[in-house]
C-alpha positions in Angstrom: 86.5 118.6 59.2 85.1 115.1 58.9 81.5 114.6 59.9 80.6 111.6 62.0 78.6 108.9 60.3 76.7 107.9 63.4 72.9 108.0 63.0 72.6 109.0 66.7 74.6 112.1 66.9 76.7 114.5 64.8 80.3 115.1 65.8 82.9 117.0 63.9 86.4 115.6 64.0 89.3 117.8 62.7 91.3 116.1 59.9 94.6 117.1 61.5 93.7 115.6 64.9 96.2 113.0 65.9 95.0 109.5 66.3 95.3 108.2 69.9 97.8 105.5 70.1 97.5 102.7 72.7 100.8 101.4 73.8 101.2 98.0 75.5 104.0 97.3 77.9 106.1 94.2 77.3 108.9 92.4 79.1 111.5 90.9 76.8 113.9 88.2 78.0 117.3 88.2 76.2 119.7 85.4 77.2 123.1 86.8 76.7 126.0 84.7 78.1 128.1 86.9 80.4 125.7 89.8 80.4 126.4 90.6 84.0 130.1 91.0 83.2 129.6 93.6 80.5 131.5 96.8 81.1 129.9 100.3 81.4 131.2 100.9 77.8 129.6 97.7 76.5 126.2 98.7 78.1 126.5 102.2 76.8 127.1 100.8 73.2 124.1 98.5 73.4 122.0 101.4 74.7 123.2 103.7 71.9 122.3 101.0 69.3 118.8 100.5 70.8 118.2 104.2 70.9 119.3 104.7 67.3 117.0 101.9 66.1 114.1 103.4 68.0 114.7 106.8 66.4 114.3 105.4 62.9 111.6 102.8 63.5 108.9 105.3 62.5 106.5 103.8 65.0 105.5 104.7 68.6 108.1 102.9 70.7 109.6 103.5 74.1 112.4 101.6 75.9 111.7 102.2 79.6 114.5 100.2 81.4 116.4 97.0 81.4 117.7 94.7 84.2 121.0 92.9 83.7 121.5 89.6 85.5 124.5 87.3 85.1 123.3 85.7 81.8 120.0 87.4 81.0 118.8 90.9 80.3 115.1 91.7 81.0 113.9 94.8 79.1 110.7 96.7 79.6 109.4 98.3 76.4 106.2 100.0 75.3 104.9 99.4 71.8 101.7 98.9 69.9 102.3 95.2 69.4 104.8 92.3 69.7 105.8 92.6 66.0 107.2 96.1 66.7 109.3 94.6 69.6 110.6 91.9 67.2 111.4 94.5 64.5 113.3 96.7 67.0 115.3 93.7 68.3 116.1 92.4 64.7 117.3 95.9 63.6 119.4 96.2 66.8 120.8 92.6 66.4 119.5 91.8 69.9 118.3 88.3 70.8 114.8 87.5 72.0 114.1 84.4 74.1 110.6 85.5 75.1 108.2 88.4 74.9 105.3 88.7 77.4 102.8 91.5 77.5 102.6 93.0 81.0 99.0 93.0 82.2 99.4 94.6 85.6 102.0 96.2 87.8 101.9 95.6 91.5 104.1 96.6 94.5 104.0 97.0 98.2 101.4 99.9 97.9 99.0 97.5 96.1 98.3 95.9 99.5 97.1 99.2 100.9 94.4 99.9 98.3 
Protein backbone atom coordinates (compact mmCIF):
# COMPACT_ATOMS: atom_id res chain seq x y z
CA UNK A 1 0.00 0.00 0.00
CA UNK A 2 1.13 3.54 -0.76
CA UNK A 3 -0.07 6.30 1.51
CA UNK A 4 -1.37 9.46 -0.13
CA UNK A 5 0.81 12.54 0.47
CA UNK A 6 -2.12 14.92 0.47
CA UNK A 7 -2.25 17.11 3.60
CA UNK A 8 -6.07 17.14 3.39
CA UNK A 9 -6.89 13.46 3.55
CA UNK A 10 -5.32 10.05 3.80
CA UNK A 11 -5.97 7.50 1.11
CA UNK A 12 -4.43 4.10 0.68
CA UNK A 13 -3.66 3.07 -2.88
CA UNK A 14 -2.74 -0.58 -3.50
CA UNK A 15 0.63 -0.91 -5.26
CA UNK A 16 -0.74 -3.49 -7.69
CA UNK A 17 -3.65 -1.29 -8.78
CA UNK A 18 -3.48 -0.65 -12.49
CA UNK A 19 -3.04 2.92 -13.64
CA UNK A 20 -6.06 4.23 -15.53
CA UNK A 21 -5.16 4.81 -19.16
CA UNK A 22 -6.86 7.55 -21.12
CA UNK A 23 -7.11 6.75 -24.78
CA UNK A 24 -7.74 9.36 -27.43
CA UNK A 25 -9.48 8.60 -30.68
CA UNK A 26 -7.78 9.52 -33.96
CA UNK A 27 -8.65 9.51 -37.65
CA UNK A 28 -5.71 8.66 -39.88
CA UNK A 29 -5.71 9.51 -43.57
CA UNK A 30 -3.65 7.16 -45.73
CA UNK A 31 -3.41 8.02 -49.45
CA UNK A 32 -2.99 4.70 -51.22
CA UNK A 33 -3.39 4.74 -55.00
CA UNK A 34 -5.91 2.09 -56.03
CA UNK A 35 -7.00 1.35 -52.46
CA UNK A 36 -10.59 0.86 -53.62
CA UNK A 37 -9.46 -1.86 -56.04
CA UNK A 38 -7.73 -3.95 -53.38
CA UNK A 39 -8.94 -7.53 -53.25
CA UNK A 40 -10.39 -9.18 -50.16
CA UNK A 41 -7.07 -11.00 -49.79
CA UNK A 42 -5.12 -7.71 -49.99
CA UNK A 43 -7.34 -6.17 -47.31
CA UNK A 44 -7.00 -9.27 -45.14
CA UNK A 45 -3.18 -9.13 -45.44
CA UNK A 46 -3.08 -5.44 -44.45
CA UNK A 47 -5.39 -6.21 -41.52
CA UNK A 48 -3.20 -9.10 -40.36
CA UNK A 49 -0.10 -6.89 -40.51
CA UNK A 50 -1.80 -4.13 -38.50
CA UNK A 51 -3.04 -6.62 -35.90
CA UNK A 52 0.41 -8.21 -35.59
CA UNK A 53 2.05 -4.84 -34.96
CA UNK A 54 -0.58 -3.90 -32.37
CA UNK A 55 0.05 -7.19 -30.53
CA UNK A 56 3.76 -6.38 -30.04
CA UNK A 57 3.58 -2.59 -29.55
CA UNK A 58 3.50 -3.01 -25.80
CA UNK A 59 1.22 0.00 -25.47
CA UNK A 60 -2.53 0.49 -25.16
CA UNK A 61 -3.72 0.64 -28.76
CA UNK A 62 -6.95 -0.26 -30.53
CA UNK A 63 -7.79 -0.26 -34.23
CA UNK A 64 -11.53 0.33 -34.39
CA UNK A 65 -12.30 0.36 -38.11
CA UNK A 66 -11.21 1.68 -41.49
CA UNK A 67 -13.04 3.08 -44.50
CA UNK A 68 -11.67 2.37 -47.97
CA UNK A 69 -12.33 4.88 -50.77
CA UNK A 70 -10.91 4.76 -54.32
CA UNK A 71 -7.51 6.25 -53.39
CA UNK A 72 -7.57 6.81 -49.62
CA UNK A 73 -8.07 4.73 -46.49
CA UNK A 74 -9.42 6.46 -43.37
CA UNK A 75 -8.64 4.59 -40.16
CA UNK A 76 -10.09 5.11 -36.69
CA UNK A 77 -7.68 4.15 -33.93
CA UNK A 78 -7.48 4.70 -30.17
CA UNK A 79 -4.12 5.43 -28.58
CA UNK A 80 -2.62 7.54 -25.83
CA UNK A 81 -1.00 9.94 -28.28
CA UNK A 82 -0.14 10.70 -31.89
CA UNK A 83 3.38 9.29 -31.50
CA UNK A 84 1.91 5.82 -30.85
CA UNK A 85 -0.12 6.13 -34.08
CA UNK A 86 3.07 6.99 -35.97
CA UNK A 87 4.96 4.08 -34.39
CA UNK A 88 2.22 1.62 -35.37
CA UNK A 89 2.13 2.93 -38.94
CA UNK A 90 5.92 2.86 -39.27
CA UNK A 91 6.16 -0.71 -37.98
CA UNK A 92 3.34 -1.83 -40.30
CA UNK A 93 4.84 0.09 -43.27
CA UNK A 94 1.61 2.04 -43.71
CA UNK A 95 1.63 5.62 -45.01
CA UNK A 96 0.27 8.55 -43.03
CA UNK A 97 -0.91 11.70 -44.78
CA UNK A 98 -2.60 13.19 -41.74
CA UNK A 99 -3.58 12.36 -38.19
CA UNK A 100 -6.36 14.26 -36.44
CA UNK A 101 -7.63 13.75 -32.92
CA UNK A 102 -11.39 13.20 -32.89
CA UNK A 103 -12.92 15.63 -30.39
CA UNK A 104 -16.57 14.60 -30.70
CA UNK A 105 -18.82 12.14 -32.47
CA UNK A 106 -22.23 13.19 -33.74
CA UNK A 107 -25.02 11.55 -35.68
CA UNK A 108 -28.74 11.87 -36.35
CA UNK A 109 -29.58 11.19 -32.70
CA UNK A 110 -27.47 14.20 -31.65
CA UNK A 111 -30.29 16.43 -32.92
CA UNK A 112 -32.71 14.77 -30.48
CA UNK A 113 -30.78 15.59 -27.31
